N, C-alpha and C positions, 0 to 999 in steps of 0.2 A: 221205146222206140214206137211199141203200137200203140200206145196209149196216147203220144205227142198228135200221132198222128191222126188218129180216132180223133181230140178234139179240134184239128181245122177241118173237121166235118162238119164243125157245128155252126149253124146260119150268126149265128151271135161274133163266133170268133171268127168267120168268115169278113162277117161287114166290121171288125176291129178292124184285121189287116190290113184292110180296104183303106177305112177310114186313115190311118194312120202312113199307109202308103201317100195318101192323096197331101197331107199334110206333110206329111216330108220335103213335098215337093214345092209349098209354096208357105207356111209358116217359116219357116227359118229367115226367109228375106224380109217379113215383118219385121222377124229381129234384129233383123239388119238398120232396116230405117227408125226402130226403137234406141239403137244405141246410135245410130247418128242422127236421128233427135234429141238427144242424152235427154230424155223422159223414160231410164226402166223403171220406174216405178209406178208408170201407166196402169199397169196389171190392177193394181189395188183401187185405183180411180173409176177402171171401166169395169172391177168385179162389181163396187156397189150400184154402179147404174143398170149392171145384169140383172142385181136382185132389185131395185125398181121398175125395172122393166116386167122382170117373174111377181112381182108381186101384182104388180095391174092387171096382167095375164089372170090372174087368181081370180080376182073384183071382179072380173069381165067375163073371164069362161074363153077366153082367146086360149091359143097357145102358147104358155107361159115362155118356151124356150124363141121363137119369134118374135112373142113382144122383146122379151130378152135384148135378142140382136138387132131389132129396129130402136131400142133408146140407146143402143152403144154406137148406133149408125148416127142420130141424133146429137148422142156426145159429142163426138167425133167431128161431125158439123158447128156444132156450140162454140167449140171452146178451141176451133183456126182463126176466129178473129182475134182473141185473144191472143196469142203468140207474138202479136207484135209489140203488145206491153211491155213495161221495164223488168217485170219480173216472170214475163219469158212465159212457156207450156208448163214449168212445176209450179208456178203463182194460180193457172189458171186447171191446171189436174187434182189441188189440193182445194179449190173452192166446189169443182165439179163433184170431189168425193163428200165433203163434208154435203151438202146439198143430195147429195142422192141419195146417201143412207137416211138421211133424217127426212128423205118423201116416202123411202120404201117404209121403213119403221108407220111413217106415221098412214100411209094406205094400210100394210099389213091391220094396225090397229081401231083402225076405223071402219075395215072390210069385218073382222073377225076372223079373215083368212087364216088360218095355221102357221105362224110365224118357223115351225117347225117342218112344217113341210116345204117354206118358199128357201130356206137355207138348205135341205137338200138338194136342191137341184143344182146347186150350186157346186157339189164336191162330184158330181156325174160319176162316171163309169165307163171306161171304153168297152166293156165288155156289155153294156146299154145301146151304145150307137145303135141310132135307127136310120131306116133308107134314106128321112129327107134331112137328116144330117150330113149323110155325105153327098147326098145332091148341092146342101148349102155349104160344104167344106172344096165340091169340084167347082164348084161357082166362083169361090173367094179365089182360089189358086188359079185360076183363068185370068180373073180381074187382076190381083197381085202381079203376074208377071207381065200384062200386058202394060200396068202401069209401068213398071220397071222397065222393060225393053224399051217403049213407046216414046219412052222418056229418061232414057235412062243420061244422057248429058246433061239434063238439066236436072236432077234429080243429085249427079257430085256435086252441083255447085250449092244446091240449097240445102242440102246434108251436110257442106264445110261451112260455108258463110252468107246466110240468109242477104247481108247486103250486098254483097261481089256478085249475088245472083241478080238479085236487080238490076246491080249496075251493067251487069252483063245482058240485061231483057229480056230473062225470065221472066214469066209472066207467076209471079211466087205464088199469088194467093188464092188461085184454086189447086196450082198445083200442091200446094198444103192442106186446103181442102181436103183432096180426093187421099193427099198420105190420112190423113189424122182418119178418116173415117174408113179407109182400108183394116190400119194399125186398132182400131175398136171394136171394129166388127171382126176380125181376126181372135183378138184376143179371149172376143165374145164365142165365138165358135167353138173356138179348142178347149173354154170352161167347157162344154158336153164332154169332149172325149179323155179328159184325166181328171178334171175338178178344178177349181179356181185355186188352191195351193199348188198345182202342180203344170200351170201352162208354161213356166221357162222352161221343161224337157222341150216344148214343142217351138219354141218362138228364140227366148234369148238363147239360152246355152249352146245352139249349134252354131250362133251367129257369135260371140264370143269367142270360141273356137280357132271359127274362121279367122274372127281380128287378127290372135294371135299367129298367122302363117302368111296374110297377104300386107298390103297398102295398099289395094284396091279396091274400087265399087265392086267391078264385075266379078276380080278374082275373091274376094271377099261374098258375093251374092253366091258362083258358082259353087265355092269350098262349103259352104254352110248347109246349103240342100245337100251335099256330098255328106257331111255329118248328119242331119237330120235320118237321112235315107239307111245309113251304119248303124246309127240310135237305135230309133224305131225297130229297126228288122230284128236287132240283135237283142233289144230289149225284152218286146213282145215275145219273141223266140226263149228266150230266158225265162221268163212270166210262166209262160206253158210248161215246158221243161220242167221245171220243180216244185210248180204248186201255187206259185205264189201271186199276190195281186198287182196285176200288169202299170197302174201309176206310179207306184216307189219303183218299182225296177226301175221303168223308163226314167225316171230321174235321175237312177244313182246311176244306170249305165249311161246317159247326158253327161252329167256332171263327171264321171272318170273320163269319157272322152276328153271335154275339157281341161280337167286337172292336165291330163298328158301331155295337151300342147301348154300349158305354163313349165311343165319340166322339161319339156324340149331346150338343150343348151342355144344357148346366145347365139352364137356362130354358125350353128346348125340350123335355127332358128331363121339370120340374116341368108346362110346362101341357099332356101328353102324362097325367101321372099325375092331374093336377087332371081332366081333359076324365070319363077313365077311372073316378075315384073317383064322379061326377056319375051317371055310370049306375047305380052300384051301385043295389040296393033300399033302398029303406030301411031296411024289418026288420032287413039283414045289415051294415049302414053299419055299426054299434058294433063287432060280434066282427071284421070285415073291418080296421077301423083298428088292431085290433091287433097284428095281424102286420105293419104297415110298420115296425114294431124291431124 
């Protein structure tokens, strides 16, 4: 116990705990967006884009992490117009991933930059969290909450059906642009915390767990944040207590919580959903019911 308390006094551990707390409040909402847009594979495309930004940063002498986040934001904005094409966002993400990895390898080759160093930045480490990372995460979390709570009704329609949103007067173009930029930057930011292969623990897994227990966008967001807080707190605590790498432990804890929601009997799950639906504000009920599909 004393050893555990001693670890909590270390600045690196304190920054990690703060980073995970901030991430738990904002990134699960991004996971809800990803599931609603049906672009779960987006993280692979953004990882390649982040690598391209990192390569440019190493080449120019700028901060690789900042360059990676800028590249992610530009990529999100760039694929937004392609979402209206028949192939949808899936096709756009595949195209983006192909161009990004080719561009990254070309930049690394032409500049003579050590490719190993560039790839190491993608694996990340929670214990290597810097103050600037906390600032970026905090700003991103604020942006995510502003986007959701200010445009919740429009987002409910947009995530349910783009054509229905357009017919209902929703300005889908700018909203989709903002949505994709936020998603792309969030994935890039979470890479710094857990590494490229462990992003799901902060974004998608809490959202999947919430979806199993909710049938409205608002309740799904609230519960996803709850799962994120519990999963991140428990994961870091277990990792420190047993002297294990935090990243994999976070994934296992978040994955276990998600698995438990799948194991809940359907009757109990339906009762939970009905109870939560009964708490939904009457003014929002019609819009929230759309999201159950």
